[in-house]
C-alpha positions in Angstrom: 25.7 -4.8 -26.8 23.3 -2.7 -28.8 21.0 -5.7 -29.1 21.0 -6.1 -25.3 20.1 -2.4 -24.9 17.3 -2.8 -27.4 15.9 -5.8 -25.5 16.0 -3.8 -22.2 14.2 -0.9 -23.8 11.5 -3.2 -25.2 11.1 -4.7 -21.7 10.8 -1.2 -20.3 8.2 -0.4 -22.9 6.2 -3.5 -21.9 6.1 -2.4 -18.3 5.0 1.1 -19.2 2.3 -0.1 -21.6 0.9 -2.3 -18.9 -0.6 0.7 -17.2 -1.2 2.9 -20.2 -4.5 4.3 -21.1 -3.3 4.8 -24.6 -2.6 1.1 -25.1 -5.1 -1.7 -26.0 -4.1 -4.7 -23.8 -3.3 -6.0 -20.3 -5.3 -4.4 -17.5 -7.8 -2.6 -19.7 -9.3 -6.0 -20.7 -11.0 -6.3 -17.3 -12.6 -2.8 -17.3 -16.1 -1.9 -18.3 -17.0 1.3 -20.1 -16.5 4.3 -17.8 -14.3 2.5 -15.3 -10.7 3.4 -14.4 -10.4 0.4 -12.2 -12.7 -2.6 -11.9 -15.9 -1.2 -10.5 -14.4 2.3 -10.0 -15.9 4.8 -12.4 -14.8 8.2 -13.4 -17.9 9.5 -11.6 -16.7 8.0 -8.3 -13.2 9.4 -8.8 -14.8 12.8 -9.5 -16.9 12.5 -6.2 -13.7 12.0 -4.3 -12.3 15.2 -5.6 -15.5 17.0 -4.7 -15.4 15.6 -1.2 -11.8 16.7 -0.8 -12.5 20.3 -1.9 -15.6 20.4 0.4 -13.5 20.1 3.5 -10.9 22.7 2.4 -11.4 26.5 2.7 -13.2 28.2 -0.2 -10.8 29.2 -2.9 -8.3 26.4 -2.2 -6.3 24.6 -4.9 -4.7 21.1 -4.6 -1.6 20.1 -6.6 -0.7 16.4 -6.8 2.1 14.7 -8.8 2.2 11.3 -10.3 5.0 9.0 -9.1 8.1 9.0 -11.2 9.8 6.0 -12.9 12.9 5.1 -11.0 15.8 3.2 -12.6 18.1 0.5 -11.4 20.6 1.4 -14.0 20.5 3.3 -17.3 17.3 2.1 -19.1 16.3 -0.6 -16.6 13.4 0.6 -14.5 12.1 -0.5 -11.2 8.5 -1.7 -11.4 6.4 1.5 -11.4 3.8 2.1 -8.7 1.5 5.2 -8.7 1.4 7.6 -5.8 -1.6 6.6 -3.7 -3.1 10.1 -3.4 -2.7 10.6 -7.1 -4.4 7.3 -8.0 -7.2 7.9 -5.6 -8.1 11.4 -6.8 -7.4 11.0 -10.6 -7.6 7.3 -11.4 -4.4 7.8 -13.5 -2.0 4.9 -13.3 0.8 6.5 -15.4 3.9 8.5 -14.5 4.9 11.9 -15.7 1.8 14.0 -15.0 0.6 16.6 -12.6 -3.0 17.1 -11.4 -4.5 20.4 -10.2 -7.9 20.2 -8.3 -9.8 23.4 -7.9 -13.3 24.9 -7.5 -15.7 22.1 -6.3 -13.5 19.3 -7.6 -12.7 20.3 -11.2 -9.6 18.7 -12.6 -6.8 20.2 -14.6 -4.2 17.7 -15.9 -0.7 18.4 -17.2 0.3 15.4 -19.3 3.6 14.4 -20.9 4.4 16.2 -24.2 4.1 13.9 -27.2 7.5 12.4 -27.9 7.8 10.1 -30.9 11.3 9.0 -29.9 10.2 7.8 -26.4 7.0 6.3 -27.9 9.2 4.2 -30.3 11.2 2.8 -27.4 8.8 2.8 -24.5 5.3 2.7 -26.0 2.9 5.6 -26.3 1.7 7.1 -23.0 -1.5 9.0 -22.5 -1.4 12.7 -23.4 -3.7 15.6 -22.9 -6.5 14.3 -25.2 -6.7 11.0 -23.2 -6.9 13.0 -19.9 -10.1 14.6 -21.3 -11.6 11.5 -22.8 -10.5 8.8 -20.3 -9.9 10.6 -17.0 -12.7 13.1 -17.7 -10.5 16.0 -16.8 -12.1 19.4 -17.2 -9.0 20.8 -18.7 -5.7 19.2 -19.9 -2.5 20.6 -21.2 1.0 19.5 -22.3 3.6 19.6 -19.5 5.5 22.2 -21.4 2.4 24.5 -20.9 2.6 24.3 -17.1 4.8 27.4 -16.5 2.2 29.4 -18.5 -1.0 27.9 -17.2 -0.4 27.0 -13.6 0.5 30.5 -12.4 -2.9 31.7 -13.5 -4.6 29.1 -11.3 -2.3 29.9 -8.4 -3.1 33.6 -8.5 -6.8 32.8 -8.4 -6.4 30.7 -5.3 -6.4 31.7 -1.6 -4.6 28.7 -0.3 -2.6 25.8 -1.9 -2.5 22.3 -0.6 0.4 20.1 -1.8 2.4 17.0 -0.9 5.7 17.3 0.9 7.6 17.3 -2.4 6.6 20.9 -3.0 7.9 22.3 0.3 11.3 24.0 0.6 14.2 21.5 1.1 12.6 18.7 -0.8 14.2 17.1 -3.9 12.2 17.8 -7.0 14.8 16.8 -9.6 12.7 13.9 -10.9 9.3 15.5 -10.7 7.4 16.2 -14.0 7.4 19.9 -14.8 10.6 20.6 -12.9 10.9 22.5 -9.7 7.5 24.3 -9.3 8.9 26.2 -6.4 10.8 28.4 -8.9 7.5 29.7 -10.3 7.1 33.3 -9.0 3.4 32.8 -8.2 4.2 29.7 -6.1 7.1 31.3 -4.4 4.9 34.2 -3.4 2.3 31.8 -2.0 5.1 30.1 0.1 6.3 33.4 1.4 2.8 34.4 2.4 2.4 31.0 4.2 -0.5 30.1 2.0 0.8 26.6 1.2 -0.1 23.6 3.4 0.1 19.8 3.4 -2.8 18.0 1.8 -2.1 14.7 3.6 -4.4 14.9 6.6 -7.3 15.9 4.4 -6.6 13.3 1.8 -6.3 10.6 4.4 -9.7 11.6 5.8 -11.2 11.1 2.4 -9.6 7.7 2.0 -10.4 6.5 5.6 -13.8 4.9 4.8 -13.8 2.7 1.7 -16.5 2.8 -0.9 -18.3 -0.4 -2.0 -16.1 -0.6 -5.1 -12.9 -0.2 -3.1 -14.1 -2.9 -0.7 -14.7 -5.2 -3.6 -11.2 -4.6 -4.9 -9.8 -5.4 -1.5 -11.9 -8.5 -1.2 -10.4 -9.7 -4.5 -6.9 -8.9 -3.4 -7.5 -10.9 -0.2 -9.0 -13.8 -2.1 -5.9 -13.9 -4.4 -3.6 -13.9 -1.3 -5.5 -16.6 0.5 -5.4 -18.9 -2.5 -1.7 -18.2 -2.9 -1.0 -19.0 0.7 -2.8 -22.4 0.3 -0.5 -23.3 -2.6 2.6 -22.0 -0.9 1.9 -24.1 2.2 1.5 -27.2 0.0 4.9 -26.5 -1.6 6.5 -26.1 1.8 5.9 -29.8 2.5 8.6 -30.8 0.0 10.5 -27.6 -0.8 11.1 -26.0 2.6 13.4 -23.1 1.5 12.6 -19.5 2.2 13.4 -18.2 -1.4 11.3 -21.0 -3.0 8.3 -20.1 -0.9 8.7 -16.4 -1.6 8.9 -17.2 -5.3 5.8 -19.4 -5.0 3.8 -16.7 -3.3 4.6 -14.1 -6.0 3.9 -16.5 -8.8 0.6 -17.6 -7.4 -0.5 -14.0 -6.7 0.5 -12.8 -10.2 -1.0 -15.9 -11.8 -4.4 -15.0 -10.3 -4.3 -11.4 -11.6 -2.4 -9.4 -9.0 -0.2 -6.7 -10.5 2.5 -7.1 -7.9 3.1 -8.1 -4.3 2.1 -5.4 -1.8 5.5 -5.6 -0.1 8.5 -7.8 -0.1 7.3 -11.0 1.6 8.6 -12.1 4.9 9.4 -15.8 4.7 11.1 -16.6 8.0 12.1 -20.1 9.1 13.1 -21.0 12.6 14.9 -18.2 14.5 14.4 -15.8 11.6 10.8 -15.6 12.6 11.8 -13.5 15.6 13.0 -10.8 13.2 9.7 -8.8 12.6 10.8 -7.4 9.2 12.8 -10.2 7.9 13.2 -9.9 4.1 16.4 -11.9 3.3 14.4 -15.1 2.5 17.6 -17.0 1.7 17.7 -19.8 4.3 16.7 -23.4 4.2 14.1 -24.3 6.8 15.4 -27.1 8.9 13.6 -30.1 10.4 11.5 -29.1 13.4 11.4 -25.4 12.5 8.2 -23.4 11.8 7.7 -20.9 9.0 6.3 -17.4 9.6 5.2 -15.9 6.3 3.7 -12.4 5.8 2.6 -11.5 2.3 0.0 -9.6 0.4 -0.7 -8.6 -3.2 -1.8 -5.5 -4.9 -4.9 -5.4 -7.2 -5.4 -2.2 -9.1 -3.7 -0.2 -6.3 -5.5 -1.9 -3.4 -3.4 -4.2 -1.1 -3.9 -7.2 1.1 -1.8 -8.3 4.1 -1.9 -11.8 5.6 0.4 -13.7 7.9 0.4 -17.4 8.7 2.8 -19.5 10.8 3.0 -23.2 10.2 5.2 -26.3 10.3 6.0 -27.8 6.9 5.9 -31.3 8.4 2.7 -30.7 10.4 4.5 -31.5 13.6 5.3 -29.0 16.3 7.0 -29.1 19.7 5.2 -28.4 22.9 6.9 -25.0 23.3 5.9 -24.0 19.7 2.3 -25.2 20.4 2.2 -23.1 23.6 3.3 -19.9 21.9 1.0 -20.6 18.9 -2.0 -21.1 21.1 -1.3 -18.0 23.1 -1.2 -15.9 19.9 -4.3 -17.6 18.5 -6.2 -17.0 21.7 -5.3 -13.3 21.5 -6.3 -13.2 17.9 -9.7 -14.6 18.6 -10.4 -12.3 21.5 -9.2 -9.2 19.5 -11.2 -10.2 16.5 -14.4 -10.1 18.5 -13.8 -6.5 19.3 -13.8 -5.3 15.7 -17.1 -3.4 15.3 -18.3 0.2 14.9 -17.4 2.5 17.8 -14.3 0.6 18.9 -10.8 1.9 18.4 -7.6 0.2 17.4 -6.1 1.5 20.6 -8.7 -0.4 22.6 -8.1 -3.6 20.7 -4.4 -3.1 21.4 -5.0 -2.9 25.1 -7.1 -6.1 25.1 -4.5 -8.0 23.0 -1.6 -6.9 25.2 -3.4 -7.9 28.4 -4.2 -11.3 26.9 -0.6 -11.9 25.8 1.0 -10.5 28.9 -1.0 -13.0 31.0 -0.1 -15.9 28.6 3.6 -15.1 28.5 3.8 -14.8 32.3 1.8 -18.0 32.7 4.3 -19.8 30.4 7.2 -18.3 32.2 8.4 -16.5 29.0 8.4 -13.1 30.8 8.5 -12.4 34.6 6.9 -8.9 34.6 4.7 -6.8 32.4 7.5 -4.5 31.3 9.4 -7.5 29.8 6.5 -8.1 27.4 7.6 -5.4 25.0 10.8 -7.4 24.5 8.8 -10.2 22.8 6.1 -8.1 21.1 6.8 -4.4 20.4 4.3 -4.3 17.5 0.7 -2.9 17.1 -2.1 -5.4 16.8 -3.8 -3.5 14.1 -3.4 -0.7 11.5 -5.5 0.7 8.6 -5.3 -0.9 5.2 -6.3 0.3 1.7 -4.1 1.7 -1.1 -1.1 1.4 1.3 -0.2 -1.3 3.8 0.1 1.5 6.3 -2.9 3.4 5.1 -4.1 6.7 6.4 -1.1 6.9 8.6 -2.0 10.3 10.1 -5.3 9.1 11.5 -4.7 8.1 15.1 -5.4 4.7 16.6 -7.9 6.3 18.9 -10.3 7.1 16.0 -13.5 5.2 16.4 -14.0 2.6 13.7 -17.0 3.0 11.4 -18.5 0.8 8.6 -16.3 0.8 5.6 -13.0 1.0 7.4 -10.5 -1.8 6.7 -7.8 -2.7 9.1 -5.5 -5.5 10.1 -5.5 -7.8 13.1 -2.0 -9.2 13.7 -1.0 -10.3 17.2 2.3 -12.0 17.6 5.1 -13.1 19.9 8.8 -13.0 18.9 11.2 -14.7 21.4 14.8 -14.0 20.6 17.9 -16.1 21.3 18.6 -14.6 24.7 19.4 -15.8 28.1 16.6 -13.5 29.3 14.1 -16.2 28.2 13.7 -19.9 28.9 15.9 -21.9 26.5 13.0 -24.0 25.2 11.1 -20.9 24.0 14.1 -19.1 22.4 14.0 -18.7 18.6 10.2 -19.1 18.3 8.3 -16.4 16.4 4.5 -16.7 15.8 2.2 -14.2 14.1 -1.4 -14.6 12.8 -2.7 -11.8 10.7 -5.7 -11.1 8.6 -7.6 -8.0 7.4 -10.9 -7.0 8.7 -13.8 -4.9 7.2 -15.9 -3.0 9.7 -19.6 -3.5 8.9 -22.9 -2.1 10.3 -23.3 -5.2 12.4 -19.7 -5.9 13.3 -17.0 -7.1 11.0 -16.2 -9.2 7.9 -12.9 -11.1 7.9 
């Protein structure tokens, strides 16, 4: 039993070292001097903090926390993923720290206290000295110094911007540094209503991607596209949802992705009418099509692609009719992606196209019935999250540097409300689109 626990701890250590700035292997091998992610320098990260502070009132202070390591049981961790805001404004890919942004973008980091016992089992994590040398923080302290240092910063500030975790009623049991709401200086700011959410301001900063971010997203998309090609090949002889899900993950990781962006949807036959189908445990039968939605994550940035195909290459006339309707809506919608357009306007055009198609095919009888076969949006923003910048409305005009999805679909359930020959057919085609000066790049 002790040997098993030791192996689990070593596995945990490997996962933690994979993202550690204090270690010498893995991801660090692809970085150049001064980079925190491929092409993303400490100077660019610092410019993001400066931009954030420029839109906040003078005298503001921002507090961000790293994501925490969550465990399945005992010492077995779930794969760690950094908080998107934290990664964007600090470049830190480790757990267990808190960042304070103040003045015109200065950075104060509270890092985990040195712990030889944990280092022995889990590998050495970055501490205060690495925050100065690698993250280029202006100041860095041990986490144990937080109750002494942070109140000074709070008292010098006129307004505090935080994530929801720091508001009353949230659960802070697992946050580094404990419950900051218990600090008298912070409690005073709360009582004086000087604490606000940072999200809308952070999303504004993240809305338009820099050239280095675009390159990371291009690479994530390239990995996903190549993985799809290999997965489609496998489907010809191994048409089972779980095999295709495993193939996609292997092919993405084999090409350098750190993880999948989300649990893949691998839906055969009638399962394709379930929009968020994650079971992936059924055999695809003869004559059924496969709807697969998948993406990978490359240094925090995600991709999102959907394809629907027949493993045998043969499709029925009803399947062809539905596929062509979705493909036509995809093509018409894609032409709209350019500066000045909104996702809401794209949605309207896509809906009109699919309403006409489904009525023409006899799938629906009136426009109101259309939402029963497609309740989804045709596009959303993409970046560090698959639902990126979620507080920015779909009526915001797109500008060069914004990345979004295009994903029209039709999902016809097994219901007597629809013609029998169309029941159980689900089709979606999805890609990601970069808005450029002259239009778009897919």
